[in-house]
C-alpha positions in Angstrom: 85.5 105.5 84.8 84.2 102.0 84.9 86.5 100.0 87.2 86.6 96.2 87.6 87.8 95.2 91.0 89.6 91.9 90.3 90.0 89.8 93.3 90.9 86.2 94.5 88.1 83.7 94.0 87.1 83.0 97.6 85.3 79.7 98.4 83.1 79.0 101.4 85.8 77.0 103.2 88.5 79.6 102.6 90.8 80.5 105.5 90.7 83.9 107.3 93.5 85.4 105.3 91.8 84.5 102.0 88.4 85.8 103.1 90.1 89.2 104.0 90.2 90.1 100.3 86.4 90.5 100.3 86.8 93.2 103.0 89.3 94.9 100.7 86.9 94.7 97.8 84.1 96.3 99.8 86.4 99.1 101.1 88.0 99.9 97.7 84.6 99.8 96.0 83.2 102.3 98.4 86.2 104.6 97.9 86.0 104.4 94.1 82.3 105.3 94.2 83.1 108.2 96.5 85.6 109.3 93.8 82.8 109.1 91.2 83.7 105.8 89.5 81.4 102.9 88.7 82.7 99.6 90.1 82.2 95.9 89.2 83.8 93.2 91.5 85.0 90.2 89.6 86.7 87.0 91.0 89.7 85.7 89.2 90.2 82.0 88.6 92.5 79.6 86.8 90.4 79.5 83.7 92.2 82.4 81.9 90.0 82.2 78.8 86.9 82.6 80.9 88.5 85.4 82.9 89.5 87.2 79.6 85.9 86.8 78.3 84.4 88.3 81.4 86.9 91.3 81.2 86.0 91.8 77.5 82.3 91.9 78.4 82.9 94.3 81.2 84.5 96.8 78.8 86.2 98.6 81.7 88.5 101.5 81.7 90.7 100.2 84.6 91.2 97.1 86.7 91.9 97.5 90.4 94.0 94.4 91.1 93.3 92.8 94.4 94.3 89.2 93.4 96.3 87.6 96.2 95.9 83.9 95.4 94.8 82.0 92.3 93.4 78.6 92.7 94.1 79.1 96.4 97.8 79.4 95.9 100.1 82.5 96.2 102.5 81.1 93.6 100.1 81.9 90.8 99.4 85.5 91.8 101.3 86.9 88.8 98.8 85.3 86.4 96.4 88.3 86.9 98.8 91.0 85.7 100.1 88.6 82.9 96.5 88.4 81.5 95.9 92.1 81.9 99.2 92.9 80.2 98.2 90.6 77.4 94.8 92.3 77.0 96.3 95.7 77.3 94.0 96.7 80.1 95.4 99.3 82.6 95.6 98.1 86.2 96.7 99.2 89.6 99.7 98.1 91.6 102.7 96.1 90.7 103.5 95.0 87.2 103.9 91.4 86.2 107.7 91.2 86.8 107.5 93.0 90.1 104.6 90.8 91.3 106.5 87.6 90.4 109.8 88.6 91.9 108.3 89.8 95.2 105.9 86.9 95.6 108.7 84.4 95.2 110.6 85.1 98.5 113.8 83.3 97.3 113.9 85.2 94.0 113.4 88.4 96.1 116.2 87.5 98.5 118.6 86.7 95.7 117.9 90.0 94.0 118.4 91.9 97.3 121.6 90.0 98.0 123.0 90.7 94.5 122.5 94.4 95.0 124.0 94.4 98.5 120.8 95.0 100.4 121.0 93.1 103.6 118.7 90.1 103.9 119.1 87.1 106.3 121.2 84.1 104.9 119.1 81.2 103.7 119.0 77.6 102.8 116.9 75.5 100.5 116.6 71.8 99.7 118.8 72.3 96.7 121.2 75.0 98.0 123.1 74.8 101.3 125.6 77.5 100.6 123.9 79.9 103.1 124.6 77.6 106.0 128.3 78.0 105.5 127.9 81.6 106.7 125.8 80.5 109.7 127.4 78.4 112.4 125.5 75.2 113.5 123.1 75.6 116.3 121.9 79.1 115.4 118.2 79.6 114.9 116.6 79.4 111.5 113.0 80.1 110.5 111.3 77.8 108.0 109.0 79.7 105.6 106.9 79.2 102.5 108.6 80.3 99.3 105.3 81.6 97.8 102.6 81.9 100.5 102.3 85.2 102.3 100.0 86.4 105.1 102.3 84.4 107.5 100.7 81.1 106.2 102.1 78.2 108.1 104.3 80.4 110.3 104.3 79.9 114.1 106.7 79.4 117.0 107.6 75.9 115.9 108.8 77.3 112.6 112.0 78.4 114.3 114.6 75.6 114.6 118.2 75.2 115.7 119.7 72.5 113.5 123.0 70.8 114.3 124.0 70.9 110.6 122.8 71.5 107.0 121.3 68.1 106.7 119.3 68.5 109.8 118.0 71.9 108.6 117.0 70.4 105.3 115.1 67.8 107.2 113.2 70.5 109.1 112.3 72.0 105.7 111.0 68.7 104.4 108.9 68.1 107.5 107.0 71.4 106.9 106.4 71.2 103.1 102.8 70.1 103.5 101.7 73.1 105.4 103.9 75.6 103.5 102.5 75.1 100.0 105.0 72.3 99.0 107.9 74.7 98.5 109.8 76.0 101.5 113.2 77.4 102.6 114.9 78.4 105.8 116.4 81.7 106.6 118.4 82.9 109.6 116.1 84.0 112.4 116.8 87.5 113.5 115.9 88.1 117.1 115.1 91.8 117.4 112.6 94.6 116.6 110.2 94.3 113.7 109.3 97.2 111.4 107.0 97.7 108.4 107.7 100.5 105.9 104.8 101.3 103.6 105.3 103.2 100.3 102.6 105.0 98.2 103.1 106.4 94.7 102.4 110.1 94.2 102.8 112.8 91.5 106.2 113.6 92.8 107.4 110.0 93.1 107.0 107.3 95.8 106.3 108.5 99.4 107.5 106.5 102.3 104.8 106.6 104.9 105.4 106.8 108.7 107.4 103.7 109.8 105.5 101.2 112.0 107.0 98.9 114.6 105.3 95.7 115.8 105.6 95.4 119.6 105.5 92.2 121.5 103.7 93.2 124.7 103.8 90.8 127.7 106.1 88.3 126.0 108.2 86.3 128.4 112.0 86.6 127.9 112.3 83.1 126.4 109.2 83.4 124.1 110.0 84.0 120.5 109.1 87.3 119.0 107.3 86.3 115.9 104.4 87.7 113.9 102.9 84.4 112.8 99.6 83.4 111.5 97.8 83.6 114.8 99.1 87.1 115.4 97.6 88.3 112.2 94.4 86.3 111.8 93.3 84.5 115.0 91.3 87.1 117.0 91.0 84.8 120.0 94.8 84.2 120.3 97.2 85.7 122.7 99.5 86.8 119.9 96.7 88.7 118.1 96.1 90.9 121.1 99.7 91.4 122.2 101.4 92.5 118.9 100.2 96.1 118.4 101.9 98.4 116.0 103.2 101.8 117.0 104.3 104.9 115.1 105.8 107.0 118.0 109.6 106.7 118.4 112.3 108.1 120.7 114.9 110.6 119.5 117.6 107.9 119.5 115.7 105.9 116.8 116.0 108.7 114.2 119.1 107.4 112.5 117.6 103.9 112.3 114.4 105.2 110.9 116.2 107.2 108.2 118.1 104.1 107.2 114.9 102.1 107.0 113.2 104.7 104.8 116.3 104.9 102.5 116.4 101.2 102.1 112.7 100.9 101.5 113.0 103.4 98.6 115.9 101.4 97.2 113.7 98.3 97.3 110.9 100.2 95.5 113.3 101.2 92.7 115.1 97.8 92.5 111.9 95.9 92.1 110.3 98.6 89.9 107.3 98.9 92.1 104.3 100.9 91.2 101.1 102.0 93.1 101.9 100.9 96.6 104.2 98.5 98.5 105.5 97.5 101.9 108.9 96.4 103.1 109.2 94.3 106.3 112.4 94.4 108.4 113.9 92.9 111.5 116.5 95.0 113.3 119.0 93.0 115.3 120.3 93.9 118.8 123.3 95.7 117.2 120.8 98.0 115.4 121.4 96.4 112.0 118.3 96.2 109.7 117.6 93.0 107.7 115.0 92.9 104.9 112.6 90.1 105.4 110.1 90.6 102.6 109.0 92.9 99.8 105.2 93.1 99.5 103.7 94.3 96.3 100.1 95.2 96.5 99.9 94.8 100.3 96.5 94.4 102.1 94.2 97.4 101.8 91.7 96.4 104.5 90.7 99.3 106.7 92.5 97.6 109.7 95.6 96.7 107.7 99.1 97.9 108.5 99.4 99.8 105.2 96.1 101.6 105.8 97.2 102.5 109.4 100.4 104.0 107.9 98.3 106.1 105.5 96.2 107.4 108.3 99.3 108.3 110.3 100.4 110.3 107.3 97.1 112.2 107.4 95.6 110.6 104.3 91.9 109.6 103.9 91.2 106.2 102.5 89.7 107.7 99.4 92.8 109.8 98.8 95.0 106.6 99.0 92.8 104.7 96.5 92.8 107.8 94.2 96.6 108.0 94.2 96.8 104.2 93.4 94.4 104.7 90.5 96.3 107.8 89.2 99.6 105.9 89.2 98.1 103.1 87.1 97.8 105.5 84.2 101.1 107.3 85.0 103.0 104.0 84.6 100.9 102.2 82.0 
């Protein structure tokens, strides 16, 4: 087939998380060529008519969707599948509705809560109902509604407000660095897990669970996978938050629960292709869903790719299964 690899338009001044998509393009292109396909990388921008014209001229059989930002913003990520649906071009990964619901963290949390899937209580500038379930003085983490890749997330993102007004003040203070739309959710101090899921001919397969460890962290230091831990190769956090796939026997019940919940999330959001669910497990062993990630990073060093290797899958096999699912669900 002729496959267009649609990706975020990356400018020369782009941040490390934005530049990473070019690594994904290179890796996916090599895998597709190994599978016998012709590839054409294509940046996606806000000019939808121009994007549509380029896609028409490409006359491709499939689009491999790697768009993570549009115009430098995560809130517009759903525009790529919207356009592809309009043009009736088959594409990989999550559909328009799933992309929008999962990229908007508040919409995702409300959907999870409505279906009794445990997610930390939250507060926004317009809604303080969640704070009624959280006593004053407990820690909250202020996060972007739309931006992923831990953009704007560091230790000072965790606050202990005296009341709802103080919490909303903390949200307002951080709007500039969080994409002008933010919320706060109850900070869960505990273990952090990532559950990756890959589509297959027999349905979605939950890949081996991964836990992020916090090596060498002092007792009073927050366990947080922030921006530095993911993208700053010179930082302490980057080198002291490895993932592991080996677990003790006493974790078996917890891991079964995480896998079961991850599948429930896949079905609830009607995911396709591949996805990842991020959790925190509190000291009582209770899992809390933090985020649903549609089309997670496919870089060779990403958490999703590490989980596929742990499952014994070659990178080309993974890309092939994602491509096959695009036609299975189209």
